[in-house]
C-alpha positions in Angstrom: 83.2 66.0 136.7 83.2 66.3 140.5 85.8 68.7 141.8 86.8 69.3 145.4 89.0 72.1 146.6 91.4 71.0 149.2 92.3 73.8 151.6 95.7 74.5 153.0 96.3 75.2 156.8 94.2 78.0 158.3 96.7 80.7 157.6 96.4 83.4 154.9 94.8 81.3 152.1 94.5 83.9 149.4 96.2 83.0 146.1 98.3 86.1 146.2 99.6 85.4 149.7 103.4 85.3 150.2 103.3 81.6 151.1 102.4 80.7 147.5 99.2 78.8 148.4 97.4 77.4 145.4 94.3 75.2 145.9 94.8 71.6 144.7 92.0 70.2 142.6 90.9 66.6 143.1 88.9 64.9 140.4 87.3 62.1 142.4 88.2 58.9 144.1 90.5 56.2 142.7 87.7 53.7 142.2 85.8 56.1 139.9 88.9 57.0 137.9 89.8 53.3 137.4 86.2 52.6 136.2 86.4 55.5 133.7 89.8 54.3 132.4 88.5 50.7 132.0 85.4 51.9 130.0 87.5 54.2 127.8 90.0 51.4 127.2 87.2 49.0 126.2 85.8 51.5 123.8 89.1 52.2 122.2 90.0 48.6 121.8 86.6 47.8 120.3 87.1 50.6 117.8 90.5 49.4 116.9 89.3 45.9 116.4 86.4 47.1 114.2 88.8 49.3 112.2 91.3 46.5 111.7 88.5 44.3 110.5 87.3 46.9 108.0 90.8 47.5 106.7 91.6 43.7 106.4 94.3 43.8 109.0 92.6 41.5 111.5 94.4 38.1 111.4 92.3 35.1 111.0 93.7 32.3 113.1 91.7 29.1 113.5 88.0 29.8 113.4 88.1 33.2 115.1 86.3 36.2 113.6 85.7 39.8 114.8 83.6 38.9 117.9 86.2 36.4 119.1 88.9 39.0 118.8 86.7 41.5 120.7 86.1 38.9 123.5 89.8 38.1 123.7 91.0 41.7 123.9 88.1 42.8 126.2 88.9 39.9 128.5 92.5 41.0 128.6 91.6 44.6 129.4 89.2 43.4 132.2 91.9 41.1 133.7 94.4 44.0 133.6 91.8 46.2 135.5 91.4 43.4 138.0 95.1 43.1 138.5 95.3 46.9 139.2 92.4 46.5 141.7 94.1 43.6 143.4 97.4 45.3 144.0 96.1 48.9 144.6 95.5 49.5 148.3 92.9 52.3 147.8 90.7 50.5 145.3 88.4 47.6 146.2 88.9 44.4 144.3 85.9 43.1 142.3 85.8 39.4 141.7 83.0 39.8 139.2 85.2 41.8 136.8 87.9 39.1 137.2 85.5 36.3 136.4 84.0 38.2 133.4 87.5 39.0 132.1 88.5 35.4 132.4 85.4 34.1 130.6 85.8 36.6 127.8 89.6 35.9 127.4 89.2 32.2 127.3 86.2 32.3 125.0 88.1 34.4 122.5 91.3 32.4 122.9 89.5 29.1 122.4 88.4 30.1 118.9 91.3 32.2 117.8 94.2 30.1 119.1 92.5 26.7 119.0 92.7 26.7 122.8 91.2 23.7 124.4 88.1 24.8 126.3 88.4 21.9 128.8 91.3 23.7 130.4 89.2 26.8 130.9 87.8 26.1 134.3 91.0 25.0 136.0 92.8 28.0 134.6 90.0 30.3 135.8 90.2 28.8 139.3 94.0 29.3 139.3 93.5 33.0 138.3 90.9 33.6 141.0 93.1 31.9 143.6 96.2 34.0 142.7 94.0 37.1 142.8 92.8 36.3 146.3 96.4 35.6 147.5 97.7 38.7 145.9 95.1 40.9 147.6 95.8 39.3 151.0 99.6 39.9 150.5 99.0 43.5 149.3 96.8 44.2 152.3 99.5 43.4 154.8 
């Protein structure tokens, strides 16, 4: 883990100084932290889906199995990460994560919820358009 010490003003900087200076530790930039949270979330969700399948708790709607559930939930996590990227001013939005999340979400939903795949492309275009608008509004 990269750590940087942020220094206080150029006065007496010893920890025992009377001004109570203590160095703040910064663990990296926001983009890197969001990527780590996204990867950890995907691993946790994949583990939970596999465990639910092994214990027999995974609901079987339509024709969906374990891989459709993983696609549905991973797509949801990636779309949530994209939403955070869009509204956060210090993190760059990534259209590739948005598209991948949409594809996974709709692929899983089409099997599990008997979702009509013909509505996939218009819905994906709407999501991308809303994302672009939200980023423009957040930048102002």
